[in-house]
C-alpha positions in Angstrom: 61.1 145.7 106.2 64.7 145.5 107.7 65.6 146.8 111.1 68.3 149.4 111.2 71.8 148.0 111.8 73.5 149.3 115.0 74.1 152.8 113.6 75.7 154.2 110.5 79.0 152.6 109.7 78.5 149.5 111.8 79.1 147.1 108.9 82.3 148.9 107.9 83.5 149.1 111.5 83.0 145.4 112.0 84.6 144.6 108.8 87.7 146.7 109.7 87.9 144.9 113.1 87.6 141.5 111.5 90.3 142.4 109.0 92.6 143.7 111.8 92.1 140.4 113.7 92.7 138.4 110.5 96.0 140.3 109.9 97.3 139.3 113.3 96.5 135.6 112.8 96.8 134.8 109.1 100.4 133.6 109.4 99.6 131.2 112.3 98.4 128.3 110.1 95.2 128.1 112.1 93.3 130.8 110.2 92.4 130.7 106.5 90.5 133.2 104.5 87.8 135.6 105.6 84.9 136.2 103.3 82.4 139.1 103.7 79.1 139.7 101.9 79.3 143.4 101.3 75.5 143.7 101.0 73.0 142.8 103.7 70.6 139.8 103.4 66.9 140.2 103.3 66.8 140.8 107.0 69.3 143.6 106.9 72.1 141.4 108.4 75.7 141.4 107.2 77.7 138.2 107.2 81.4 137.1 107.5 82.8 133.6 107.3 86.2 132.8 108.9 87.8 129.5 107.9 89.9 127.9 110.6 92.1 124.8 110.7 91.0 122.3 113.3 92.6 119.1 114.6 90.0 116.4 114.0 87.7 118.5 111.9 89.9 119.8 109.1 88.0 123.0 108.4 86.0 124.9 111.0 83.8 127.6 109.4 82.8 130.3 111.8 80.0 132.6 110.6 79.6 136.1 112.1 76.3 137.9 111.6 75.9 141.6 112.3 72.4 141.9 113.6 70.5 145.0 114.8 72.4 145.3 118.1 74.6 142.2 118.3 77.2 140.1 116.6 75.9 136.5 116.4 78.5 133.8 115.7 78.0 130.1 114.9 79.8 127.1 113.7 78.4 123.7 112.7 80.0 121.2 115.0 78.4 118.2 113.1 75.6 117.4 110.7 72.4 115.9 112.0 73.1 112.8 114.0 71.6 109.4 112.9 72.6 107.0 115.7 72.9 106.8 119.5 70.8 110.0 119.9 70.2 109.6 123.6 73.9 109.1 124.4 74.9 111.9 122.0 72.4 114.4 123.5 73.4 113.5 127.0 77.1 114.0 126.1 76.3 117.4 124.5 74.2 118.5 127.5 76.9 117.6 129.9 79.5 119.5 127.8 77.2 122.4 127.4 77.4 123.1 131.2 81.1 123.6 130.9 81.3 125.9 127.9 82.1 129.6 128.3 81.1 132.2 125.8 79.3 129.7 123.5 76.6 127.1 123.8 75.5 124.0 121.9 72.3 124.1 119.9 70.3 122.2 117.4 70.3 124.2 114.2 69.1 123.9 110.6 68.4 120.4 109.4 69.0 119.1 113.0 72.8 119.8 112.8 74.7 120.5 116.0 76.1 124.0 116.3 78.2 126.1 118.6 76.6 129.5 118.9 77.2 132.7 120.8 76.5 136.4 120.7 78.1 139.7 121.8 76.6 143.1 122.1 77.8 145.2 119.2 79.5 147.7 121.4 81.5 144.9 123.2 83.2 143.6 120.0 86.9 144.4 119.9 89.8 142.6 118.3 90.5 141.0 121.7 86.8 139.8 122.1 86.8 138.6 118.5 89.9 136.6 119.3 88.2 135.1 122.3 85.2 134.1 120.3 87.3 132.5 117.5 89.5 130.8 120.1 86.6 129.4 122.1 84.9 128.1 118.9 88.1 126.4 117.7 88.9 124.9 121.1 85.5 123.5 121.7 85.1 122.1 118.2 88.5 120.3 118.7 87.4 119.1 122.1 83.8 117.9 121.2 83.9 117.0 117.5 85.4 113.5 117.5 83.4 112.1 120.4 80.1 113.6 119.0 80.8 112.2 115.6 81.7 108.8 117.1 78.4 108.8 118.9 76.0 110.4 116.4 77.4 109.1 113.1 79.2 105.9 114.4 78.8 103.9 111.2 80.3 106.7 109.1 82.9 108.3 111.2 86.3 106.9 112.4 88.6 108.8 114.6 91.9 109.7 113.2 95.1 108.9 115.1 96.4 112.0 116.9 99.1 113.9 115.0 
């Protein structure tokens, strides 16, 4: 049984808001396509994926999920770490204390994610812009060091452009 979604028209209203935001930013070079699943998943949640262009991480995928009363957002920072776990988790916990609007979490298959949530009534084009901007900023800030620690034998930093 699925929970009711934040009132009639909430998925359409959020889709219109995401599209309005996308229209503002699509020419910037930082924002790619937006995909939307028009039908809810088995929990009654609707999903959007926004592709962003990062610095060290070429593509940053930001998932928005319309839940019963909130919009949850998440982006995989890196896959499951394999090396230097203590140093990596220490680095991430220290970073976590300085993050605003998002936090780091261990997600599916032990990947490292940036996650956040807004009350459905608080989501505006401006707040969506803040969520997307924070996600892109923090992925750019944390990704290379986290990968260098957690997947040291596989990852090599690129020279700055």
